[in-house]
SERO-4910 file (N, C-alpha, C, O; in steps of 0.05 Angstrom, whole numbers):
BEGIN
 pado doro    nc1    nc2    nc3   cac1   cac2   cac3    cc1    cc2    cc3    oc1    oc2    oc3
  Met    A    665   1203   -151    634   1203   -157    612   1212   -133    616   1204   -110
  Thr    A    592   1228   -139    580   1239   -124    550   1219   -122    531   1220   -139
  Pro    A    553   1201    -94    524   1182    -98    505   1190    -95    503   1206    -77
  Ser    A    481   1182   -111    450   1197   -112    431   1179    -93    438   1156    -90
  Thr    A    408   1188    -81    390   1173    -75    373   1159    -80    357   1145    -68
  Ala    A    378   1164   -106    349   1154   -136    378   1133   -148    402   1138   -144
  Thr    A    367   1111   -161    369   1097   -181    376   1103   -203    355   1105   -216
  Pro    A    401   1111   -223    400   1127   -242    394   1095   -261    402   1072   -256
  Asp    A    375   1108   -287    373   1087   -303    394   1060   -311    419   1061   -313
  Pro    A    378   1041   -314    395   1024   -326    395   1015   -351    376   1019   -365
  Gln    A    416   1002   -361    418    997   -396    393    984   -393    378    987   -374
  Ser    A    387    967   -413    362    948   -429    379    929   -423    391    921   -443
  Val    A    390    910   -394    380    896   -383    359    874   -396    361    855   -413
  Ser    A    333    889   -377    311    869   -374    294    869   -392    271    862   -386
  Thr    A    299    876   -419    283    888   -437    270    851   -446    282    832   -436
  Pro    A    245    848   -465    233    826   -470    259    808   -487    283    815   -484
  Val    A    256    798   -496    275    770   -510    270    778   -534    246    778   -537
  Thr    A    283    785   -555    277    790   -586    281    763   -597    284    742   -584
  Arg    A    279    768   -629    279    751   -644    308    752   -653    318    733   -666
  Ser    A    320    773   -646    362    761   -662    372    778   -637    362    795   -622
  Ala    A    397    765   -642    412    778   -619    444    778   -629    456    757   -630
  Phe    A    455    798   -634    488    801   -639    508    796   -609    504    812   -590
  Phe    A    527    778   -606    543    780   -577    570    794   -589    575    780   -609
  Ile    A    585    808   -587    602    820   -597    632    822   -567    629    837   -548
  Val    A    650    808   -570    663    810   -546    698    815   -567    709    807   -587
  Ala    A    701    833   -543    732    854   -552    752    861   -541    746    874   -520
  Thr    A    778    859   -546    799    866   -532    812    891   -536    815    901   -558
  Leu    A    818    902   -515    826    936   -516    853    936   -536    865    915   -532
  Asn    A    860    947   -549    890    950   -565    898    965   -541    884    971   -522
  Glu    A    928    971   -544    957    976   -520    956   1000   -514    960   1006   -491
  Asp    A    949   1026   -541    960   1047   -544    944   1063   -524    921   1055   -518
  Ala    A    956   1089   -511    932   1111   -496    914   1121   -523    891   1127   -519
  Ala    A    923   1122   -543    904   1131   -572    875   1115   -574    854   1123   -583
  Ser    A    881   1087   -559    862   1067   -565    844   1069   -541    819   1068   -545
  Arg    A    855   1070   -518    837   1077   -501    821   1104   -498    800   1103   -486
  Ala    A    829   1128   -509    817   1156   -514    795   1145   -530    773   1147   -519
  Ala    A    794   1136   -552    779   1125   -566    755   1117   -563    736   1126   -574
  Val    A    756   1094   -545    737   1069   -531    711   1089   -497    688   1086   -489
  Arg    A    736   1109   -490    731   1127   -474    698   1140   -494    674   1136   -494
  Ala    A    721   1156   -510    702   1182   -524    680   1156   -543    665   1166   -559
  Trp    A    680   1126   -540    649   1129   -556    636   1106   -532    625   1084   -539
  Cys    A    637   1111   -512    619   1111   -485    598   1135   -491    576   1131   -482
  Ala    A    603   1159   -504    575   1179   -501    564   1174   -527    543   1186   -530
  Asp    A    572   1158   -549    562   1153   -570    543   1141   -569    523   1146   -582
  Val    A    545   1113   -546    525   1092   -561    495   1097   -555    480   1094   -573
  Ala    A    490   1101   -540    454   1109   -540    452   1126   -560    430   1123   -571
  Asn    A    468   1149   -573    455   1165   -590    455   1145   -613    432   1144   -621
  Leu    A    473   1128   -628    473   1107   -644    447   1089   -642    434   1082   -662
  Val    A    442   1082   -621    414   1062   -603    392   1077   -624    379   1064   -641
  Arg    A    390   1103   -620    367   1125   -621    358   1128   -652    335   1128   -661
  Ala    A    388   1131   -665    388   1132   -688    381   1114   -710    368   1121   -730
  Val    A    390   1089   -705    388   1063   -714    361   1058   -710    346   1060   -729
  Gly    A    351   1051   -681    321   1041   -680    306   1062   -697    296   1051   -717
  Lys    A    302   1086   -696    276   1103   -713    281   1087   -740    268   1098   -757
  Arg    A    294   1070   -748    293   1069   -781    268   1044   -776    251   1043   -793
  Val    A    267   1025   -756    242   1009   -756    234   1015   -725    248   1004   -708
  Pro    A    210   1032   -716    203   1036   -691    190   1023   -676    186   1030   -653
  Gly    A    180    993   -690    176    966   -667    195    945   -673    190    921   -675
  Gly    A    223    959   -675    239    932   -678    253    921   -654    270    903   -652
  Asn    A    242    938   -636    255    928   -600    285    924   -602    296    905   -592
  Leu    A    300    949   -617    330    947   -609    342    960   -587    333    980   -576
  Ser    A    360    948   -582    378    958   -551    403    943   -555    407    923   -570
  Cys    A    421    957   -540    440    953   -527    463    952   -507    476    971   -497
  Val    A    463    932   -504    482    931   -472    512    936   -474    525    921   -488
  Val    A    524    952   -464    556    955   -456    568    952   -437    568    969   -419
  Gly    A    582    926   -435    597    915   -410    626    928   -411    633    945   -427
  Phe    A    642    918   -390    668    926   -396    685    901   -356    678    899   -333
  Ser    A    708    889   -371    719    867   -357    738    886   -335    742    910   -337
  Ser    A    745    873   -320    760    883   -291    780    895   -308    775    919   -312
  Asp    A    802    886   -322    828    894   -336    823    924   -350    839    943   -348
  Ala    A    795    923   -367    795    936   -379    782    966   -364    791    988   -371
  Trp    A    765    964   -346    757    983   -323    781   1003   -312    783   1028   -313
  Asp    A    801    981   -299    824    988   -296    842   1008   -321    853   1029   -317
  Arg    A    840    997   -339    860   1015   -350    840   1035   -363    851   1051   -379
  Leu    A    817   1038   -360    808   1053   -389    793   1082   -357    799   1106   -360
  Phe    A    783   1077   -343    777   1089   -315    780   1097   -300    774   1120   -292
  Gly    A    803   1065   -279    808   1071   -259    796   1072   -238    773   1066   -243
  Asp    A    800   1079   -212    789   1085   -193    762   1108   -195    762   1123   -215
  Pro    A    743   1111   -180    729   1082   -171    719   1061   -183    705   1066   -202
  Arg    A    723   1032   -176    718   1013   -196    684   1000   -171    674   1005   -150
  Pro    A    681    984   -191    647    974   -179    664    943   -158    681    927   -167
  Ala    A    653    944   -133    655    930   -114    661    902   -117    675    890   -101
  Glu    A    650    888   -140    652    863   -135    661    852   -173    658    829   -182
  Leu    A    669    873   -186    682    872   -210    713    856   -211    732    869   -203
  His    A    717    830   -221    736    820   -211    745    809   -241    735    822   -259
  Pro    A    759    792   -248    767    773   -267    753    750   -275    753    736   -255
  Phe    A    738    735   -297    725    708   -299    746    689   -278    771    688   -277
  Arg    A    725    676   -261    735    654   -248    729    622   -257    707    612   -257
  Glu    A    750    610   -265    750    587   -275    740    559   -255    747    554   -232
  Phe    A    725    547   -269    712    526   -243    707    496   -264    691    494   -282
  Gly    A    721    481   -255    724    452   -258    749    441   -267    770    453   -261
  Ser    A    749    418   -280    782    408   -282    774    381   -310    755    366   -315
  Gly    A    794    386   -320    799    372   -336    781    378   -364    781    400   -376
  Glu    A    764    354   -372    744    367   -402    724    377   -390    704    380   -404
  Arg    A    722    388   -359    690    396   -359    705    420   -345    717    418   -324
  Val    A    702    442   -360    723    472   -348    702    495   -355    694    496   -378
  Ala    A    695    508   -342    687    535   -340    703    553   -348    703    572   -332
  Leu    A    720    555   -373    746    575   -372    743    595   -376    720    604   -381
  Ala    A    765    609   -374    755    648   -372    783    644   -401    805    634   -405
  Thr    A    759    665   -417    781    666   -449    784    705   -451    776    717   -431
  Pro    A    792    716   -466    804    736   -471    773    756   -480    757    747   -496
  Gly    A    769    776   -470    747    797   -472    753    824   -454    763    825   -432
  Asp    A    745    841   -469    750    872   -447    730    884   -454    725    905   -443
  Leu    A    712    876   -473    691    893   -481    666    876   -492    671    863   -513
  Leu    A    644    875   -484    618    864   -494    596    883   -498    585    896   -480
  Leu    A    589    884   -526    564    892   -534    543    861   -537    544    838   -547
  His    A    527    877   -523    500    852   -531    474    867   -548    460    884   -537
  Ile    A    471    861   -573    453    873   -584    434    855   -583    439    831   -581
  Arg    A    394    873   -587    379    856   -595    361    874   -604    361    898   -600
  Ala    A    342    856   -618    329    864   -637    311    839   -648    319    815   -649
  Asp    A    284    849   -656    270    831   -677    269    830   -698    248    823   -708
  Gln    A    299    836   -719    304    838   -745    330    844   -739    341    863   -728
  Thr    A    341    818   -751    365    815   -759    383    837   -774    407    836   -778
  Asp    A    365    858   -780    385    870   -800    389    904   -780    410    918   -781
  Leu    A    371    909   -770    374    922   -736    399    922   -727    413    942   -726
  Cys    A    406    896   -721    423    878   -699    447    887   -726    461    907   -722
  Phe    A    450    879   -741    471    884   -757    489    909   -766    513    915   -765
  Glu    A    461    926   -777    465    959   -777    481    968   -756    503    978   -760
  Leu    A    465    963   -720    486    977   -703    502    963   -691    506    971   -668
  Ala    A    514    943   -697    536    926   -691    553    940   -714    573    952   -706
  Thr    A    549    940   -735    570    958   -762    569    984   -754    591    990   -764
  Gln    A    561   1004   -745    558   1035   -733    581   1030   -708    604   1039   -707
  Leu    A    571   1018   -694    582   1017   -667    612   1010   -672    629   1026   -665
  Met    A    619    988   -685    644    975   -695    667    994   -699    688    999   -688
  Ser    A    647   1004   -730    662   1021   -736    678   1044   -726    700   1048   -737
  Arg    A    670   1061   -707    672   1078   -686    700   1066   -664    718   1079   -653
  Leu    A    696   1041   -665    719   1029   -651    751   1021   -665    773   1019   -654
  Glu    A    741   1019   -694    772   1020   -718    799   1022   -705    808   1043   -696
  Gly    A    812    998   -705    843   1008   -689    832   1006   -667    844    986   -661
  Ala    A    815   1011   -643    821   1016   -607    811    990   -606    812    986   -582
  Val    A    803    969   -616    797    947   -606    796    927   -620    795    933   -644
  Thr    A    796    901   -614    806    879   -633    785    857   -626    787    848   -603
  Thr    A    764    847   -641    737    833   -640    749    800   -633    765    794   -650
  Val    A    747    782   -617    754    763   -602    737    748   -609    747    729   -620
  Asp    A    709    747   -608    685    725   -617    666    742   -624    659    762   -612
  Glu    A    655    734   -647    625    753   -655    609    721   -650    618    698   -653
  Val    A    581    731   -642    562    701   -645    534    722   -658    526    743   -649
  His    A    528    714   -671    497    724   -688    474    697   -680    475    675   -691
  Gly    A    448    706   -652    435    682   -644    411    693   -654    407    716   -659
  Phe    A    391    668   -657    366    669   -664    355    653   -643    363    634   -630
  Arg    A    328    670   -643    300    651   -624    292    632   -641    287    634   -665
  Asn    A    291    607   -619    291    590   -636    252    582   -624    243    584   -601
  Phe    A    239    573   -647    214    567   -647    197    578   -624    191    601   -631
  Asp    A    186    573   -599    179    581   -580    196    574   -561    195    555   -546
  Met    A    213    594   -563    235    601   -546    254    570   -530    257    564   -506
  Arg    A    263    556   -553    262    535   -543    297    529   -551    304    533   -575
  Ala    A    318    520   -529    342    526   -531    352    505   -553    334    490   -559
  Met    A    377    499   -567    388    483   -580    387    455   -579    395    440   -597
  Ile    A    375    447   -551    372    413   -543    348    408   -545    340    385   -541
  Gly    A    323    435   -556    309    426   -559    282    433   -534    259    436   -540
  Phe    A    296    436   -502    285    447   -475    284    482   -481    302    498   -486
  Val    A    253    488   -477    250    515   -471    268    525   -447    271    515   -425
  Asp    A    281    550   -459    302    569   -437    288    592   -431    272    606   -442
  Gly    A    305    592   -404    288    618   -387    266    614   -376    251    633   -379
  Thr    A    255    594   -363    231    591   -354    219    607   -335    199    621   -333
  Glu    A    245    598   -316    245    619   -286    255    642   -286    259    651   -263
  Asn    A    264    657   -309    266    684   -314    257    706   -296    236    718   -300
  Pro    A    268    712   -281    247    743   -266    236    764   -289    247    768   -310
  Ser    A    210    776   -279    195    797   -297    189    819   -286    184    819   -262
  Gly    A    187    845   -305    180    870   -292    195    874   -269    217    864   -266
  Asn    A    178    893   -244    203    894   -218    217    875   -209    241    880   -202
  Glu    A    207    849   -207    229    823   -199    258    821   -213    279    815   -203
  Ala    A    250    831   -249    280    832   -256    294    856   -253    317    860   -261
  Val    A    282    869   -245    295    893   -245    314    892   -214    338    897   -214
  His    A    299    885   -192    313    869   -163    337    857   -163    356    861   -148
  Phe    A    333    834   -188    355    820   -179    371    828   -202    384    809   -212
  Thr    A    373    850   -212    392    853   -242    400    877   -235    423    882   -242
  Val    A    391    892   -223    402    922   -222    412    933   -191    394    933   -175
  Ile    A    448    943   -177    454    954   -166    431    974   -161    417    988   -176
  Gly    A    433    969   -130    411    996   -115    437   1013   -107    461   1008   -108
  Pro    A    421   1039    -96    450   1054    -81    446   1056    -53    442   1077    -40
  Asp    A    447   1032    -45    449   1025    -26    461   1001    -12    461    993     12
  Glu    A    477    988    -46    490    967    -37    516    980    -48    537    974    -36
  Asp    A    517   1003    -79    546    998    -82    533   1026    -98    522   1028   -119
  Pro    A    540   1048    -79    528   1071    -86    543   1091   -115    530   1108   -128
  Asp    A    564   1085   -117    582   1099   -137    568   1080   -170    569   1087   -194
  Phe    A    556   1059   -161    546   1045   -192    529   1035   -186    528   1011   -189
  Ala    A    506   1048   -176    483   1052   -173    463   1051   -204    463   1069   -221
  Gly    A    449   1029   -205    437   1025   -237    449   1009   -246    436    998   -263
  Gly    A    471    998   -244    494    971   -266    489    940   -249    481    933   -226
  Ser    A    495    932   -263    492    907   -262    514    880   -277    530    887   -294
  Tyr    A    513    862   -272    542    840   -278    531    819   -293    512    805   -288
  Val    A    546    820   -311    536    806   -335    560    778   -338    583    784   -339
  Leu    A    554    753   -339    573    734   -350    560    719   -375    536    714   -381
  Val    A    585    712   -389    578    702   -417    602    674   -417    626    672   -413
  Gln    A    582    656   -424    604    637   -439    582    623   -469    558    623   -472
  Lys    A    609    612   -488    595    596   -513    593    574   -508    613    562   -499
  Tyr    A    572    562   -512    575    525   -510    571    509   -537    559    518   -557
  Leu    A    580    489   -536    582    484   -565    568    454   -558    576    447   -536
  His    A    550    435   -568    529    415   -571    540    400   -577    552    408   -597
  Asp    A    546    372   -571    544    346   -591    514    331   -593    507    313   -578
  Met    A    501    338   -610    479    342   -620    470    313   -619    451    305   -605
  Lys    A    489    296   -638    484    267   -640    485    255   -615    467    241   -606
  Gly    A    501    261   -605    504    241   -575    481    258   -563    474    246   -542
  Trp    A    469    276   -565    454    285   -545    423    273   -549    407    264   -532
  Asn    A    421    279   -584    398    266   -598    395    236   -596    374    226   -605
  Ala    A    411    220   -586    421    185   -585    410    178   -565    409    154   -561
  Leu    A    395    201   -542    381    187   -511    358    196   -520    354    216   -534
  Thr    A    332    166   -502    315    176   -506    301    211   -485    313    225   -468
  Val    A    274    213   -498    268    247   -486    259    242   -452    251    259   -436
  Glu    A    262    213   -447    254    214   -414    283    214   -404    283    215   -379
  Ala    A    311    214   -415    335    219   -408    343    235   -406    358    242   -388
  Gln    A    335    252   -433    342    279   -437    325    297   -410    336    316   -400
  Glu    A    304    290   -403    283    307   -389    304    298   -353    307    311   -332
  Arg    A    310    280   -359    320    271   -331    358    291   -327    370    301   -309
  Val    A    361    286   -350    384    319   -347    383    337   -341    402    349   -330
  Ile    A    352    353   -350    350    379   -351    333    376   -325    341    392   -308
  Gly    A    315    362   -317    299    368   -301    267    375   -306    248    374   -290
  Arg    A    268    381   -329    239    392   -339    227    366   -363    240    352   -378
  Thr    A    207    369   -359    196    360   -389    200    365   -418    203    389   -419
  Lys    A    201    359   -437    206    376   -459    193    379   -467    199    399   -481
  Leu    A    170    372   -474    140    379   -482    125    391   -473    114    405   -490
  Gln    A    118    395   -453    109    409   -431    126    441   -420    117    464   -416
  Asp    A    146    433   -419    167    453   -396    156    455   -369    151    474   -354
  Ile    A    155    429   -367    136    427   -326    163    409   -317    174    390   -327
  Glu    A    172    429   -287    190    421   -271    188    390   -271    166    384   -280
  Leu    A    202    368   -266    193    344   -240    194    340   -226    213    352   -217
  Asp    A    184    327   -208    176    325   -186    198    321   -178    216    311   -192
  Glu    A    203    330   -144    234    330   -135    230    299   -128    253    290   -132
  Ser    A    215    280   -120    218    255   -119    232    239   -135    243    219   -128
  Val    A    231    253   -168    243    240   -187    265    244   -211    273    229   -229
  Lys    A    272    273   -201    286    289   -210    313    288   -197    318    295   -173
  Pro    A    334    278   -216    355    274   -204    373    302   -186    362    324   -189
  Ser    A    392    304   -172    410    316   -155    424    335   -182    421    359   -186
  Cys    A    437    317   -197    451    317   -228    438    347   -245    450    365   -256
  Ser    A    416    341   -243    403    355   -270    408    388   -270    413    400   -249
  His    A    405    398   -291    420    421   -294    398    439   -272    407    452   -254
  Ser    A    370    438   -278    348    457   -261    366    448   -229    376    468   -218
  Ser    A    368    427   -218    372    420   -189    398    442   -187    392    462   -174
  Leu    A    424    440   -197    447    448   -193    449    488   -199    466    505   -194
  Thr    A    418    487   -213    423    526   -223    399    534   -207    381    549   -216
  Thr    A    399    524   -181    365    531   -173    391    544   -137    401    531   -119
  Leu    A    390    564   -141    401    574   -116    373    583    -87    350    583    -97
  Glu    A    374    588    -62    363    601    -38    386    613    -31    409    610    -38
  Asp    A    372    631    -12    390    650      9    379    634     39    360    618     41
  Ala    A    394    643     58    396    638     82    364    634     88    359    615    103
  Asp    A    345    647     78    320    647     94    297    629     69    273    629     67
  Gly    A    313    616     54    297    598     39    282    612      8    265    601     -6
  Asn    A    291    635      5    268    648    -15    300    647    -39    324    651    -33
  Glu    A    285    640    -65    300    631    -83    321    661    -92    317    684    -85
  Ile    A    335    655   -102    361    669   -121    359    665   -148    366    644   -160
  Lys    A    344    693   -161    353    690   -188    373    701   -209    392    713   -198
  Ile    A    373    700   -235    383    716   -245    373    718   -270    357    701   -278
  Leu    A    381    744   -291    360    735   -305    383    727   -335    407    734   -337
  Arg    A    367    710   -356    387    686   -371    378    706   -397    360    721   -388
  Asp    A    384    712   -427    377    718   -442    398    710   -471    407    724   -489
  Asn    A    401    677   -466    413    660   -486    405    659   -510    392    679   -514
  Met    A    406    647   -528    403    649   -552    425    623   -568    450    619   -571
  Pro    A    406    611   -574    422    582   -600    435    611   -618    433    636   -620
  Phe    A    455    580   -633    469    596   -657    484    574   -667    488    555   -652
  Gly    A    493    573   -694    497    546   -709    506    555   -734    502    577   -743
  Arg    A    522    532   -748    527    529   -775    522    503   -781    543    491   -781
  Pro    A    501    486   -788    486    467   -800    513    461   -808    530    454   -791
  Gly    A    519    461   -832    543    454   -856    566    451   -847    579    434   -860
  Ser    A    577    461   -828    599    449   -818    606    441   -787    628    437   -777
  Gly    A    571    438   -771    567    412   -760    569    429   -731    573    419   -709
  Glu    A    567    457   -736    567    473   -699    545    476   -697    532    486   -715
  Phe    A    531    467   -667    511    482   -654    515    485   -624    524    469   -608
  Gly    A    504    514   -621    510    524   -600    487    531   -575    463    525   -578
  Thr    A    495    541   -553    486    559   -543    493    587   -528    507    579   -510
  Tyr    A    491    610   -526    500    635   -517    490    641   -499    469    652   -502
  Phe    A    500    636   -471    495    637   -450    491    667   -439    502    682   -455
  Ile    A    484    675   -427    482    706   -423    465    710   -390    442    704   -383
  Gly    A    485    721   -377    470    719   -348    475    742   -333    497    747   -323
  Tyr    A    450    761   -330    457    788   -315    443    794   -284    419    787   -281
  Ala    A    455    803   -265    450    796   -236    456    820   -226    468    831   -244
  Arg    A    453    836   -206    457    856   -191    488    843   -168    490    858   -148
  Ser    A    503    826   -168    529    805   -161    538    794   -175    517    792   -188
  Pro    A    557    781   -189    569    766   -202    568    737   -178    575    715   -187
  Ala    A    560    739   -153    564    708   -134    543    694   -147    551    673   -158
  Pro    A    508    700   -149    500    670   -155    501    657   -183    495    633   -185
  Ile    A    511    676   -212    521    660   -223    545    651   -224    551    634   -241
  Glu    A    560    658   -209    583    637   -204    576    617   -186    588    596   -193
  Gln    A    563    613   -169    561    592   -151    538    566   -172    541    541   -171
  Met    A    522    579   -184    518    567   -210    532    552   -231    522    533   -242
  Leu    A    552    559   -234    576    551   -240    589    525   -235    593    504   -247
  Glu    A    598    539   -205    612    513   -191    598    496   -189    605    474   -197
  Asn    A    574    499   -178    548    475   -182    554    460   -204    563    437   -201
  Met    A    550    468   -225    551    455   -252    575    442   -257    570    419   -263
  Phe    A    602    447   -257    624    436   -268    640    426   -248    658    411   -257
  Val    A    638    430   -221    653    416   -199    634    404   -181    645    394   -161
  Gly    A    604    399   -181    593    399   -172    578    395   -139    590    401   -119
  Lys    A    553    386   -138    547    392   -111    529    370    -99    505    366   -102
  Pro    A    548    354    -84    569    365    -71    592    356    -96    585    345   -117
  Pro    A    615    363    -90    634    358   -113    630    321   -132    626    299   -122
  Gly    A    632    327   -151    629    302   -162    599    294   -173    592    274   -186
  Asn    A    586    313   -163    554    304   -169    544    334   -197    527    351   -196
  Tyr    A    558    329   -212    562    355   -227    535    353   -258    528    332   -268
  Asp    A    527    376   -267    511    373   -288    506    356   -305    496    374   -320
  Arg    A    502    332   -320    507    316   -331    500    331   -367    505    318   -388
  Leu    A    487    361   -367    496    373   -391    519    375   -392    524    386   -413
  Leu    A    532    372   -383    557    375   -382    569    355   -402    587    361   -418
  Asp    A    558    327   -401    573    311   -417    566    308   -453    573    292   -470
  Phe    A    544    338   -452    538    341   -474    552    368   -491    551    369   -516
  Ser    A    561    382   -481    562    410   -468    583    418   -461    590    413   -438
  Arg    A    602    437   -481    632    446   -480    627    475   -476    612    485   -493
  Ala    A    638    490   -458    640    519   -455    670    525   -467    693    519   -460
  Val    A    660    539   -487    696    544   -501    703    581   -496    721    594   -507
  Thr    A    687    589   -482    691    617   -484    685    626   -453    671    609   -442
  Gly    A    691    645   -435    681    657   -404    694    690   -403    715    701   -410
  Ser    A    675    694   -393    680    726   -389    660    739   -379    637    739   -385
  Leu    A    674    753   -358    655    773   -330    663    797   -333    686    804   -329
  Phe    A    629    825   -346    634    849   -349    620    868   -330    603    858   -315
  Phe    A    621    882   -328    607    905   -313    583    925   -334    590    934   -356
  Val    A    559    927   -323    547    943   -348    541    972   -329    528    973   -308
  Pro    A    551    986   -337    543   1014   -315    517   1027   -326    503   1019   -345
  Ser    A    515   1043   -314    477   1055   -309    480   1068   -343    503   1066   -354
  Glu    A    463   1077   -355    462   1095   -379    472   1118   -369    495   1119   -378
  Pro    A    469   1143   -353    492   1162   -344    506   1156   -345    519   1168   -362
  Leu    A    527   1125   -327    543   1131   -325    559   1120   -349    582   1128   -350
  Leu    A    552   1107   -363    556   1102   -391    565   1121   -401    589   1121   -395
  Glu    A    558   1143   -417    552   1172   -423    577   1189   -407    591   1206   -418
  Ala    A    577   1183   -380    593   1202   -369    616   1198   -366    631   1215   -355
  Leu    A    627   1168   -379    655   1158   -371    667   1165   -397    690   1158   -402
  Ala    A    651   1179   -415    673   1188   -441    688   1210   -424    709   1212   -436
  Glu    A    690   1227   -401    707   1244   -397    719   1233   -369    721   1248   -350
  Arg    A    726   1208   -371    744   1198   -349    768   1191   -348    770   1173   -366
  Val    A    795   1195   -334    811   1188   -346    826   1175   -323    821   1186   -301
  Pro    A    846   1152   -322    842   1139   -292    872   1163   -287    884   1175   -305
  Gly    A    878   1163   -255    899   1178   -244    889   1209   -249    904   1226   -239
  Ser    A    867   1218   -261    861   1239   -263    847   1248   -238    840   1232   -221
  Ala    A    844   1275   -235    815   1283   -208    791   1290   -219    781   1311   -212
  Ala    A    780   1276   -233    761   1272   -248    738   1269   -230    740   1247   -221
  Thr    A    716   1282   -221    698   1273   -209    670   1275   -226    661   1294   -238
  Ile    A    657   1247   -223    629   1251   -244    602   1247   -225    603   1235   -203
  Asp    A    575   1259   -238    561   1264   -218    542   1246   -236    532   1259   -254
  Val    A    536   1220   -234    513   1198   -254    480   1202   -231    466   1182   -226
  Ala    A    474   1228   -221    450   1229   -215    430   1224   -239    441   1230   -260
  Pro    A    403   1213   -242    391   1205   -252    380   1237   -270    371   1236   -292
  Ala    A    384   1262   -255    367   1285   -271    383   1288   -287    376   1291   -310
  Asp    A    412   1288   -281    437   1306   -291    466   1292   -293    478   1293   -271
  Ala    A    476   1283   -309    501   1274   -313    526   1282   -323    540   1273   -341
  Asn    A    528   1302   -306    548   1321   -310    578   1297   -296    580   1278   -281
  Ala    A    603   1319   -317    623   1301   -316    643   1332   -324    638   1353   -335
  Asn    A    660   1324   -314    689   1336   -311    698   1335   -342    700   1315   -356
  Thr    A    704   1362   -350    712   1361   -371    742   1363   -382    750   1378   -400
  Asn    A    757   1343   -366    787   1352   -367    791   1312   -392    790   1288   -388
  Thr    A    795   1325   -410    792   1308   -429    812   1295   -442    810   1278   -459
  Asn    A    845   1311   -424    873   1300   -425    875   1274   -428    860   1258   -417
  Asp    A    892   1268   -441    885   1228   -449    920   1226   -453    928   1212   -472
  Gln    A    941   1239   -434    962   1223   -424    971   1191   -420    956   1182   -403
  Pro    A    978   1183   -424    997   1154   -426    994   1153   -390   1005   1170   -376
  Glu    A    976   1124   -379    977   1133   -352    984   1103   -341    976   1084   -356
  Pro    A    996   1097   -321   1006   1082   -316    979   1049   -304    961   1052   -287
  Glu    A    986   1024   -319    972   1009   -314    963   1003   -284    978    990   -270
  Pro    A    937   1012   -273    940   1007   -243    930    969   -232    913    955   -243
  Ala    A    942    963   -214    935    942   -207    912    924   -203    892    937   -196
  Ala    A    909    901   -205    884    890   -198    875    889   -166    884    877   -146
  Val    A    856    905   -171    840    901   -134    827    875   -131    815    862   -148
  Pro    A    833    867   -107    824    840   -101    799    848    -86    794    871    -82
  Cys    A    781    824    -76    760    829    -67    756    835    -35    773    827    -20
  Ala    A    737    847    -26    744    864     -4    752    852     21    760    862     42
  Asp    A    746    819     11    757    802     40    780    794     36    794    789     55
  Gly    A    791    790      9    814    780     -1    817    749    -10    837    736    -13
  Ser    A    789    741    -15    784    714    -21    774    717    -42    772    739    -52
  Leu    A    763    694    -54    749    695    -82    725    685    -87    714    678   -108
  Ala    A    718    684    -61    685    676    -56    671    655    -71    647    655    -77
  Ile    A    689    638    -76    674    607    -91    672    601    -67    684    603    -46
  Gly    A    646    589    -80    633    560    -59    619    570    -43    611    554    -26
  Ser    A    607    602    -39    585    602    -27    573    635    -29    585    655    -36
  Leu    A    554    631    -23    547    661    -31    551    681     -2    536    695     11
  Lys    A    573    677      0    575    699     29    582    727     22    592    729     -1
  Gly    A    581    751     35    590    771     24    578    786     -8    584    807    -20
  Ala    A    555    759    -17    546    773    -40    515    789    -20    504    783      2
  Pro    A    510    807    -38    489    835    -33    457    816    -23    456    795    -35
  Arg    A    442    819    -11    421    800      3    410    808    -21    417    828    -34
  Tyr    A    387    788    -27    367    787    -38    350    792    -24    350    774     -7
  Glu    A    329    811    -19    307    805     -1    295    838     -8    274    847      3
***
C-alpha cells in the first residue's frame, strides 16, 4: 500500500445511536471460491447501503464491516493491521470473557427495523455459500437509551471530533490502515430475576451511577468493584481514555431471554481489552465487576474495520500476490489482478513485542 498524508474516510463508526441495529457474525467457508466471493463483495457494500437507504432518506441507515485476524490473513494477507489479533479471553470458572468463532462482522443501524432487515437481506444474499452465520442479534433502543437492566447505557461516550479521535486510526499510527478502527463485540445474557430482586440502591452500587437520574455516584460511596469504576481508564498523564459503545438490548420474553449486545469501537483494541481484564479478573485481581454476578458473556470476537476506500479496494487484493493498493482519500485505485488461485494459509502474526499486551496499555497508541 501507498501511505497517504490525509486520513481516508472511515466507515460509519461514530454515527448517532439509532432505534434499531442488526449484528451479524459469520465464519468464512474454507474454499478459494468463497474467499473470492467475499473479496468481491467488499466492493458492493457501499452501493447496497446507498441503494437501500434512498428508500427512506431520513432513516439513518448505515453498515460497518469488520474482519477478524484469521479472516484477514486468509482473505487479504500482508500487510495487515498492526494490532489485529484473535480475541483474548479473560477470567476463569463461571466468569469468563470467552472467544467464539467469527470472521466477519456486520453492524447495521437504522431508525427503522425494516431498513436494517432489507439491507441485511441484500448483503447476506450476496454472501450465500461463502460464509456461515454463527450469530445474529436484532437490537432495539430501549426507552431513553436504557440497557436491559434499566440504567442508561453509553453516558460517557465521546461525540463529534472527540469520537473520531478515540476511534479512528491516524496516518501517523498505522499508515497503511489510517481511517480504520478496531471493534470488539460480546453478547451478554442477564439474570433479570436475580437483578430485579436487588434494591435500587444495591443496583446503583453495582453500576456506580444513579438509576433514575443517571448521575455518577460520589467517589466516597462508589465501590471500587462497580462497573463504572472498573471500566474508567486513564493514560500516564491522567487523561481519560474512552471507547465508543453502541450497545443494544435484545431478547425473547417468551423464552426468558434478556440480553445486551456489547459493541465497542476504538483506534486500538488495548483499552477495551484492559476494561475486560478489569471486569473479569479484577483490579486488583479478585475485585471483579459485580455486574458479572448477573450478566454472562456468551460470545466474544475482535475485528478490524477498514476505511471506506480500503474496504472497496480490498476487492482486488489476493494473498501472496504483488498487489499494491492506494487508499488515498481522493483516489482509491487498486491493482486489477483478480486471479484467485488457491493460496496457502498465512501463519498468525504475533504482536510486535511478542507479548499479549494483557494487563496494561503499554504499546498502545497515546490518546493525546
